[in-house]
PLY file of the C-alpha trace (Angstrom):
ply
format ascii 1.0
element vertex 237
property float x
property float y
property float z
element edge 236
property int vertex1
property int vertex2
end_header
29.13 -8.91 -26.47
29.28 -5.77 -24.36
26.10 -3.73 -23.93
26.06 -0.95 -26.56
25.65 1.87 -24.04
22.47 3.83 -23.52
20.50 3.57 -26.75
18.26 6.54 -25.98
21.26 8.82 -25.52
22.75 7.51 -28.75
19.62 8.77 -30.54
20.11 12.32 -29.24
21.43 14.68 -31.99
25.21 15.30 -31.60
24.95 19.02 -30.87
22.39 18.39 -28.12
24.29 15.36 -26.81
27.42 17.49 -26.41
25.51 19.86 -24.13
24.03 16.97 -22.18
27.37 15.19 -21.82
28.68 18.11 -19.78
26.23 17.14 -17.03
26.57 13.33 -17.12
28.53 11.45 -14.46
29.35 7.69 -14.71
28.17 5.71 -11.67
28.08 2.08 -10.57
24.90 1.11 -8.73
24.71 -2.17 -6.78
21.80 -4.57 -6.94
19.11 -3.43 -4.51
20.09 0.24 -4.63
17.02 2.48 -4.33
17.22 5.42 -6.74
13.83 7.03 -6.21
11.22 6.89 -3.46
7.50 7.53 -3.99
6.44 11.13 -3.32
10.01 12.14 -2.45
11.62 15.06 -4.30
13.46 13.97 -7.46
16.92 15.47 -7.84
18.64 13.12 -10.30
17.94 10.99 -13.37
19.81 7.84 -14.47
20.55 6.54 -17.97
21.49 2.83 -17.60
24.35 1.54 -19.76
23.61 -2.02 -18.68
21.51 -3.71 -16.01
17.86 -3.36 -15.08
16.00 -0.86 -12.90
12.46 -1.67 -11.74
9.76 0.92 -11.20
7.61 -0.25 -8.31
4.27 1.01 -7.05
4.24 0.60 -3.27
0.85 -0.34 -1.81
-0.52 0.97 1.50
0.61 -2.22 3.27
4.15 -1.77 1.94
3.92 -4.38 -0.83
5.92 -3.30 -3.90
4.43 -4.19 -7.30
6.44 -3.88 -10.49
4.82 -1.67 -13.11
7.77 -1.29 -15.51
11.46 -2.03 -15.98
14.09 0.20 -17.55
17.37 -0.75 -19.16
19.71 0.76 -21.71
16.77 1.73 -23.91
15.72 4.57 -21.59
16.18 6.39 -18.33
14.78 6.68 -14.82
12.43 8.19 -15.00
10.38 9.90 -17.68
7.57 10.79 -15.27
10.03 12.69 -13.06
11.06 14.76 -16.07
7.49 15.56 -17.09
6.02 16.15 -13.63
6.67 18.99 -11.20
9.16 17.47 -8.79
8.11 14.00 -7.61
7.54 10.45 -8.85
4.90 7.94 -7.73
7.39 5.07 -8.00
10.15 3.44 -6.05
12.99 2.81 -8.48
15.24 -0.09 -7.46
18.22 -1.69 -9.20
17.32 -5.30 -9.98
20.90 -6.08 -11.07
24.18 -4.25 -10.73
23.78 -1.23 -12.99
26.31 0.94 -14.79
24.68 4.28 -15.54
25.14 7.92 -16.39
23.67 10.20 -13.74
22.46 13.75 -14.33
20.99 16.39 -12.05
17.33 16.83 -12.90
17.59 20.63 -13.21
19.94 20.73 -16.22
18.04 17.86 -17.85
14.74 19.71 -17.53
16.32 22.90 -18.85
17.69 21.12 -21.92
14.36 19.33 -22.41
12.63 22.73 -22.50
15.21 24.33 -24.80
15.78 21.57 -27.38
12.92 20.55 -29.64
14.91 17.53 -30.85
15.42 16.25 -27.30
11.85 17.02 -26.34
10.38 15.12 -29.29
12.66 12.11 -28.69
11.91 11.93 -24.96
8.17 12.39 -25.49
8.19 9.57 -28.03
10.11 7.46 -25.53
7.53 8.33 -22.87
4.71 7.23 -25.17
6.44 3.85 -25.67
6.95 3.44 -21.90
3.33 4.22 -21.11
1.97 1.91 -23.83
4.24 -0.93 -22.69
3.19 -0.37 -19.07
-0.45 -0.67 -20.08
0.34 -3.85 -22.02
2.11 -5.26 -18.95
-1.09 -4.91 -16.92
-2.99 -6.94 -19.50
-0.15 -9.46 -19.64
-0.42 -10.14 -15.91
-4.08 -11.10 -16.22
-3.97 -12.97 -19.53
-0.72 -14.95 -19.65
0.74 -17.79 -17.63
3.63 -17.43 -15.23
5.87 -19.42 -17.60
5.03 -17.10 -20.52
5.65 -14.01 -18.42
8.90 -15.42 -17.02
10.12 -16.17 -20.55
9.20 -12.64 -21.65
10.94 -11.09 -18.65
14.11 -13.16 -19.17
14.26 -12.20 -22.85
13.91 -8.50 -22.06
16.64 -8.72 -19.41
18.89 -10.67 -21.80
18.51 -7.89 -24.38
19.43 -5.25 -21.81
22.46 -7.09 -20.45
23.57 -8.40 -23.87
24.41 -11.65 -22.08
22.85 -15.08 -21.65
23.71 -15.37 -17.94
21.18 -13.45 -15.87
21.88 -12.98 -12.13
18.54 -13.66 -10.44
17.12 -15.83 -7.70
13.68 -17.40 -7.68
12.76 -15.11 -4.80
13.66 -12.02 -6.81
11.82 -13.31 -9.88
8.74 -14.02 -7.80
8.75 -10.44 -6.57
9.16 -9.07 -10.08
6.35 -11.21 -11.48
4.05 -10.77 -8.48
3.62 -14.51 -7.83
4.62 -17.02 -5.19
8.11 -18.51 -5.31
6.67 -21.97 -6.00
4.98 -20.63 -9.14
8.34 -19.34 -10.39
9.98 -22.69 -9.62
7.34 -24.53 -11.68
7.60 -22.03 -14.54
11.41 -22.22 -14.58
11.28 -26.02 -14.61
8.90 -25.91 -17.59
11.30 -23.65 -19.49
14.23 -25.86 -18.58
12.30 -28.92 -19.79
12.00 -27.47 -23.31
15.71 -26.58 -23.33
15.21 -22.80 -23.17
17.08 -22.15 -19.90
19.23 -23.70 -17.24
19.75 -22.37 -13.76
21.93 -22.66 -10.73
21.88 -20.77 -7.49
21.63 -17.06 -8.22
21.86 -17.30 -12.03
19.54 -18.14 -14.91
21.27 -19.03 -18.20
19.46 -18.74 -21.53
20.53 -21.87 -23.42
18.22 -21.51 -26.46
16.93 -18.02 -27.26
14.60 -19.31 -29.96
12.98 -21.82 -27.62
12.64 -19.15 -24.96
10.94 -16.75 -27.37
8.61 -19.53 -28.51
7.62 -20.05 -24.87
7.06 -16.34 -24.21
3.84 -14.43 -24.66
3.43 -12.09 -27.62
4.21 -9.10 -25.44
7.97 -9.64 -25.72
7.90 -9.15 -29.47
5.50 -6.19 -29.06
7.88 -4.51 -26.58
10.91 -5.21 -28.74
9.21 -3.91 -31.89
8.12 -0.72 -30.08
11.63 0.09 -28.86
13.28 -0.87 -32.16
10.90 1.45 -34.01
12.11 4.26 -31.73
15.81 3.42 -31.35
16.80 0.88 -34.00
17.64 -2.84 -33.81
18.67 -4.52 -30.58
21.97 -6.42 -30.78
21.74 -10.16 -30.21
23.77 -11.33 -27.18
26.50 -13.94 -27.35
26.64 -16.85 -24.94
0 1
1 2
2 3
3 4
4 5
5 6
6 7
7 8
8 9
9 10
10 11
11 12
12 13
13 14
14 15
15 16
16 17
17 18
18 19
19 20
20 21
21 22
22 23
23 24
24 25
25 26
26 27
27 28
28 29
29 30
30 31
31 32
32 33
33 34
34 35
35 36
36 37
37 38
38 39
39 40
40 41
41 42
42 43
43 44
44 45
45 46
46 47
47 48
48 49
49 50
50 51
51 52
52 53
53 54
54 55
55 56
56 57
57 58
58 59
59 60
60 61
61 62
62 63
63 64
64 65
65 66
66 67
67 68
68 69
69 70
70 71
71 72
72 73
73 74
74 75
75 76
76 77
77 78
78 79
79 80
80 81
81 82
82 83
83 84
84 85
85 86
86 87
87 88
88 89
89 90
90 91
91 92
92 93
93 94
94 95
95 96
96 97
97 98
98 99
99 100
100 101
101 102
102 103
103 104
104 105
105 106
106 107
107 108
108 109
109 110
110 111
111 112
112 113
113 114
114 115
115 116
116 117
117 118
118 119
119 120
120 121
121 122
122 123
123 124
124 125
125 126
126 127
127 128
128 129
129 130
130 131
131 132
132 133
133 134
134 135
135 136
136 137
137 138
138 139
139 140
140 141
141 142
142 143
143 144
144 145
145 146
146 147
147 148
148 149
149 150
150 151
151 152
152 153
153 154
154 155
155 156
156 157
157 158
158 159
159 160
160 161
161 162
162 163
163 164
164 165
165 166
166 167
167 168
168 169
169 170
170 171
171 172
172 173
173 174
174 175
175 176
176 177
177 178
178 179
179 180
180 181
181 182
182 183
183 184
184 185
185 186
186 187
187 188
188 189
189 190
190 191
191 192
192 193
193 194
194 195
195 196
196 197
197 198
198 199
199 200
200 201
201 202
202 203
203 204
204 205
205 206
206 207
207 208
208 209
209 210
210 211
211 212
212 213
213 214
214 215
215 216
216 217
217 218
218 219
219 220
220 221
221 222
222 223
223 224
224 225
225 226
226 227
227 228
228 229
229 230
230 231
231 232
232 233
233 234
234 235
235 236
């Protein structure tokens, strides 16, 4: 199954979407592409059609820590739209990403002019901020295997595919743990038949088993976005 496009844009009323479409440009963004830098001026926003973008908080020693991920349910980034001109995050493509790019000026102008767009984006922002807060609690309360299962399920939803292009090193960085911890967690998920993996790719072999192994935050995230944007399509193998 192909990803359904950007679900947030699909929720924009047609007359407003027509005005926004005039400013959207399709782009292909490679894995590792940096879209935003902390404290740098923000000139563009991105609405992913597929793929995953990570929002990272960069510590004083240069260590990046994931605080949120964005897929086809949203855009990068809501804080840049609401704030004056800058974002606190580094935004990095965690997979290859197909997206629609827009200059931030026209997007802010339409946000100010259209009540429908403003209400939708503010509701989206509330979901993002609540899920970010939940992610902080998840990191302290749940095991690496539970968090890995949750992260794989969210990425599977965004890609609408069971094959997820990730290495253990990349997963360790996303989860904020050592590579050995990811290896042990992946082996535990493989043991229960939820996933298989080969170099550079994780394959979800049993979505039900993977969800059973995940923490409750996956279902909380999914419910929050479905309440805003409607049901998420189940991927095919």
